[in-house]
C-alpha positions in Angstrom: 37.6 270.1 181.1 37.8 266.3 181.1 40.4 263.9 179.7 37.9 263.1 177.0 37.8 266.8 176.1 41.6 266.8 175.9 41.5 263.7 173.7 38.9 265.3 171.3 40.9 268.6 171.1 44.1 266.8 170.5 42.5 264.8 167.7 41.2 268.0 166.1 44.6 269.6 166.2 46.5 266.5 165.3 48.5 266.6 168.6 49.7 263.4 170.1 49.0 263.4 173.8 49.8 260.3 175.8 46.9 258.9 177.8 49.0 259.3 181.0 49.4 263.0 180.3 45.7 263.8 179.6 44.8 264.6 183.2 47.7 267.0 183.6 46.9 268.7 180.3 43.2 269.0 181.3 44.3 270.7 184.6 46.6 273.1 182.8 43.9 274.0 180.3 41.4 274.7 183.1 43.9 277.2 184.6 44.5 278.8 181.3 40.8 279.1 180.6 40.2 280.6 184.0 42.9 283.2 183.4 41.6 284.0 180.0 38.1 284.4 181.4 39.3 286.9 184.0 41.0 289.0 181.4 38.0 288.9 179.0 35.6 290.0 181.8 37.9 292.8 183.2 35.9 296.0 182.9 37.6 298.8 181.0 36.4 302.4 180.7 34.9 303.4 177.4 37.6 305.9 176.7 40.5 303.4 176.8 42.2 302.6 173.5 44.9 300.0 172.8 48.4 301.3 172.4 49.9 300.5 168.9 53.3 299.7 170.5 54.1 298.6 174.1 56.7 300.9 175.7 57.5 300.1 179.3 
């Protein structure tokens, strides 16, 4: 994720992001995308079903 990517995404969403903040935003987004990828790729058994309500 580059600063140019952040600039394009911000424009699409109508979010004002100062140029000095774009590098930090890009770094944060890379971390979030990495975490999301780990969750999406986590193997689950075929018999697992989501719970309708979380109860700790």
